[in-house]
N, C-alpha and C positions, 0 to 999 in steps of 0.2 A: 733227665728227660726234658726236652724242649717243648714248650707250649706256646701257641699263638691263637688269635681269634681272627676269623675272616667272615665276610658276608659274600656268599656266592651261590650260584645255582648248582646243587649237588651233582647233577648228571654231567656237568661240564668240567668237573675237577679232575685234573691229572694227578693222581696219587696212588701210592702202592696199595692202600686199603681204605675204602670208604665205609663207615659204619652208620647204619640207619636203625631205627627202632620200629617195633611192631607190638601191638597188643594181641594176645592169643585169641580174644573173642571179637575184637573190632578190626583186626587187620593192620595194615601199614599206617604209620603216623604221617603227618602232613609232608615233611621233607622227603620221606621215602616215596610218596606218591608221584613225584616228578620223575623219579627213577623208573617207576613202574610204567609211566607213560612213555618214557624213552625206550624202554624194553618191550613195548607193545603188550603189556600185561604179563610178561613172563615172570617178573619178580613176584607179583602177587600169587601166581599159580604155584611157584616153588615154595613160597612161604607157607601157603595153606597146606601144601602136601608134606613138607619136611621139617618145619620149625616146631620144636617142642613147646608145650604150653607154659612151663614154669619160668618165672623170672630168672634171667641169667643164662638161659639157653641161647646157643649161637648157631647160625647157619651161614657157612662160608661159601660164596659163589664166585668162582673166577670168571673173568671175561664176560660179564653180562652184556648182551647186545644193546647198543645205543648209549652205553655209559662209558665215560672216559677212564674211570678208575680201573686199575688192573684186577682188583678184587672188591666185591661188595660183601660185607658182613652184616647180617640182620641180627639185632639184639632183641630178645624177647623181654618185655616188661611185665609179663603175666597178664592177668585179667585187668581191664581198665578200672573196674569198680574196686579192685584190691590194690591199686597202685598208690603207694605212699612212700615215705622216706626210706623205710626198710627195703621195699622192693627196688627202689632206685639204687640203694647201696649194694644189694645183692647182685643186681645187673651190672653195675660198674665194677664190682669186685671180680666177677667172672670175666668181664671184658679185659680188665687189667691183667689178669693171669694169662689170658689168651695172647694178648699183645706182648707180654713179657717173655713168652716162650717162642715168639716168631719174629724174625727180622723182616719186617715189611718195609724197611727204609723209612718212609713217612706214612702217616695215617691221618684221616680226617673223620671227625665225629660230628654228625648232625645233632648239635646240642639243643636246639630249640625244641625238639620233640620230647626232651626229657623234663621239660619245665612243669608239667601238671603235678608232679610230686609235691611241690611246694607253692607253685605259682610265682616263684621268685628266681629269676635267672641268676643273679649273683650267688645265691645259696647253692644252686645246682652246679655252677661252675666251680665254686670253692670245694664242694664235695667231690666233683669229678677230678679236679687237679690233685687233691689229696689221695684219693683211692687209686687212681691210675698210676701215680708215681710210687706210692707205697707198694703196689703189687710188683713193681720192678725191683724191689729191694733184694739184694743178695749179700750175705755175710761172707767175706773172703777169709776163710779159716786158714791158719798157718798150715802149709803143706809143702812137701818136697816135690810134689808134682807141678808141672808147668801150668800156669793159669790158663784155663780154656778161653777160647775166643768169646768175646762178649756177644751174647745173643739177646735179641729183643728189639722192639720198635723204639727208636730214639726221638722221634718228633711227632707230635700230634697237633693238628689244627682243629679248632672248635668252630664249626660252621653254623652261623646264625642267619636268620631270615633278614634281619636288619643290621646295620652297623652297630658295633658295640659302643658302650659309653665307658667312662672311667670306672664306674662301679663294677661293671662286668670284668674289666681287665684286672682291677685290684683284687677282686674275689678269686680269680683264677691264680693270680700270683700268691695270694694268701694260702690257697689250697696246696700249692707247690711248696711253700715255705713250711707249712705244717708237716708235710711229708718229709722234708729235709730234716726237721727237728726230730721226727720219729725215727728216722734212719740213724741219727747220732745216738739217740737213746737206745735203739736196738743194738747198735755196734758196741756200745759200752757194756750193755748187759750180756751180750754174747761172748765178749772177750773172756779168756780164762782169768782166774783171780791172781795168778802169778804175773799177769800183764796189767790188768786193770786194778791197780793198787790205789790207796788214798793219794799218793804222789801223782799217779797218772790222771786221776780225776782233777787234781789241782792244776796240772799242766794243761789239761783240756780246757778248763775254765780260762786259764791265762791266754791260751791261743784264741779262744773266742773273743775275749776282751780286746786283744790286740787287733784282731781282724775287724771287729765291729765298733771299736773305739768306745768301750765302757770300762770302768774301773774294776779291777779284781785285786783283792787282798787275801793272802794265804797265811794263816797262823800255823806254826809248827807246834810241837808238843810243849815247848817252853812258853810260847805265846798263849796256848790254850790254858796252861797253868796260871799265867798272869791274869787271865780273864776270870779266874776262880771257877772254872767249869769242872768241879769235882765229880759230878755225875758222869759226864762225858769221859773224863780221864779214867774212871774206874773200869770202863769197858776196854780201854787201850792197854791195860797192865800186862796182859798175857801175850800181846802181839809183838813180833819183832819188826814188822812193817811200821814205819812211823805214821802217826795220825796226822790229819790235816783238818783245819776248819777254814772253809772257803767262803768268802764274802764277795758277791758280785753286785755292782751298783749300776744299773741301767737307768739313767736319768734323762730321758728324752721327752718327758712331759712338761707341764707348766712348772717353772722354778718354784720350789717350796711346797708344791702340792704333795699331800700325804701319799706315800707309795703303797703298792701292793707288795707284800713279802711272801715269797715261796720258800719253804723249808723242806729239804729233801734228805731222807735217811740214806746215809752212804756207808753201810756195812759191806765192804768189798768181799768178805767171806765170813760166814757165820757157822762156826762149829757148835755153837751153844755155850762155849766156854766150859767151865767146870760142870755145868748142867748139860753134859754132852748130848748132842742129837744122835739118833740112830744112824748107822752108816748108810743104809739104803736110801738113795736119792740125795745124799748130802752134797753131791757135786752141784746140784741146782742152787745151793746156797751162795753161789757166785752172783745170783740174781738179787741178793738182798740189798744191793745198791741201786735198784731200779728207781727208787724215789729220787735219789740224787741224779740219776741219769735223766729222769723226766724233767727235772729243773734245768739241767744243761740243755736238753733238747728244746724245751720251751724258750729258753733264752736265745738259742740259735734261730728259732722260728720268728720270734718277735723282732729280733735284730735284723734279720734278713728282710722282713717286710717294713722295717723302719717305723714300728709302732710308736705313736706319740703318747707315752705313758712313763711314769716312774715305777720301776720294779726292782726289788731287792731279792737276790737269791742267797740263801744260807745253806751250806752243806757241811754238816759234821761227818767226818769220814774216818773209819778205822776198821781193822779186822777184829773179830771176836774169837780169841784163841784160848785153849787151855794151856796152862803153864804153872810152874811152881809159885810164881808171883802173881797169878791171875786172881781176880776178885772171886771170893767164895760166897756161897749162899749163907746168909746171916750177917754179912758185912754191912756196915752202915756208912753212907757217904753223904757229903754235903753238896747240894747243887748250887749253881750260880745264883739262884734266887734266895739262897739261905735255907731253904727247906731241906730237911734230912730225909734220906731214903734208906729203908731196909731192903736189901737185895735178897729176896727169897729164891729167885731163880735167875741165873746168869744168862739164860736163853731169852729172857725178856729184856734184851739189851737195847733194842731200837728206841724205846721210850726214854732210856737213860741218856742217850746222846741227843735226842730231839728236845728234851725238856730244857737243856741248857741253851740250845739254839733258839728256842722259843722265848726264853728270858732275854737273850741278846737282842731279839727282834724289837723289844720295847723301845730301844733307843731311837728308832726311826719314826715313832708316833704314827704307826701305819693306819691306812684306811681299812685294811683287812690283812689277815695272815692265813695262809693255807699251807698245811704241812702234808707231805705225800710220803707214804711209807709202806713197804711190804711188812706190815706189823704183826698180823696174827693169823695163824692157821684157822682159828675159829671163824674168821671172816669167809674163808673158803667153804667151811661147813654151812654157814648161814646163806651165802649168796652164790656159791659156785664160782665158775670162771667167766661169767658173762658180765657181772656188775660189780663195781667198786663200792665199798662201804663208805658212808659219809656220816660224820658227826659234827656238830657245830654248837657254839654258844650263842648264835644269832640266827633266828629263823629266816630272816630276809636273805642273809648270805647263803644259807643252806638252799633256799629256793632258787636263788640265782645260779648256783652251781648245778643243781638238779636240772634246771631248764636248759642251760648251755650243754650239759651232758647229752640230753636228748637231741638237741640240734646238731651236735657234733658226732652223733652215733657212738658216743663213749659214755655210757650211762653209769650213774651212781644211784644208790638207794640210801635214804636216811635212816639211821638207827638212833634210838633215844639216848639221852644223857641225863636221865632222871637222877636227882640227888640220892635216891634210895640205893643206887649202885655204888655210891662213894663209900658206903659202910664196908664193902668188901676189901677196901684198901687200907683198913685200919692196921696199925702196928703197935705192939707193946714197947718197941725200942726206938722208934723214929717217928717223924711226922707222917710218913706214908710208906706203905709197902709197894714194891714194884709189880706185884701181881695180886689178883683178887680171887684166885681159884678158878676151877673149870667153868662154873656157870657164867654165861654172858662175857666170855673172854675178850671179845672185840670191844664190847662196850666199856668194860672196866679199864682196858688199855686207853680208850679215849678219855675216860674219867681221870686217869692218871695225868694225861697231857693237859687236860682242862685246868688242873691246879696251877699251871704255869702260864695261863693265857687270860688272866682276869683283866688285863689292862687294855684289851683291844678285842675287836671282832675276829673270831677265829673259826676255821673249819679244818677238819682232819679227813684225809682220804686214805683209806686202807686198801691198798692195791695188791694184797697178797695173792688174790685169785685172778687178777687181770694183767699183771705185769709180764708174765711169761707163760708159755705153753710147754707141756711135757709130751712124751711119746714121740710119734713119728714126726710131728711138726714142732719139735722142741726148739725153743728160741724165744727171745724177748719180743714183745708185741709193740712196743713204743707207746703204750698207754700209760698215763692219761694225758699225753701231750695234746691231743685234739681238744679235750675238755678244758685244760688249763689255757691253751692259746685262745680258744673261743671266749673264755671268761675274760681274758685280758683285752681282746679285741672289743668286746662289748663295753668294758670299763673305759677304754680309750675314747669311745663314741659318746659316753655319758656326759 
């Protein structure tokens, strides 16, 4: 989708579709009033009669008298007193779906009238660019059928009262870049596990590195062994697909400045191993690599916008399969850190690959490390599918991520990491057990990871409930690319 910014009188624009805004209780917004004057009050009369009250409702009016556009679409923002960031996102999401389903050729959105949500034009443009482009996302599934003709509006002009500045243009470009990153993350998640293998993830990283000129190093199984990643290797034992450890180094910030490290769980299919999962719904375990996918998507977003920051991406990737040589419950393995782990449940494998990657992260002397993982079903029980779980060993880092999550519409909620929970991970046969039992399952998973993050500021995002949807809307969501990208944008400005 192509975006641009213009300053123009809305009623004079020759466009396939002109979008204006209205409040259900206050009527037309300022830019729409010029259309009403041109139509001699007809627009206001039709809006009062036919536009529904709730935010996101749409009224389509072809050939409005006195207006050059072929069609005028009025977007309801709900009641003015209730207008906030959520209402803005609801309205833009509905508009994006409408535009994605119709080939209007080009469209123009009167963007100035959307500003009251934040009082911040760049924030509105960033949100609009992200949501409108994300609404146009389509996964092209393998099929014997001929690909249907592409439908949807391909170009949108954002109409402002005054000429835009660099901040406005950059924000719109950032929103589009975030949506591009989300699209990559969604594509990777939606691909079947026989296509999106650890090798495929590594090749995707290498293509990004070549396209955007950053360094990518890929370790094969022998390389992983040389790194003494015994915990990671224990998960790979039953798999025939070769594992990969992917290292991406995006160094566009100040030379020598401490980087941010993102660590993404890359289990490309999770059977549970010997601790086999139930068959119902197991097909969705192709989404167990969405943490890795979100790191790749975030790298695409920041590289596309040319963000001036040093960022490292670490992706340990393998399948978790049952086999005669697979790791068994009760086995003890030695992690890269030297700590030994009693594996009581082979379906708690994500933490076993992440802990070695988190130890590897120490070599970068990072400013902060954030790991992202579809780690625990317990997080879905606690927070549902709306909010990601967050744990951290640094309260300031946790607050920073919570704040940017709100700003990005990609929220997280902090769970405690009290020392008392660590007792659940005691083992009679190793330094630590890989599970702590049913109580506080998400928290004890975070406690396990915290044992490997004592050298730096660290946060953990459990995205088990937010990385994909089930049912009729089944598919990857692209989260938490918006949260991660906004976090990095803010760090680049600091």
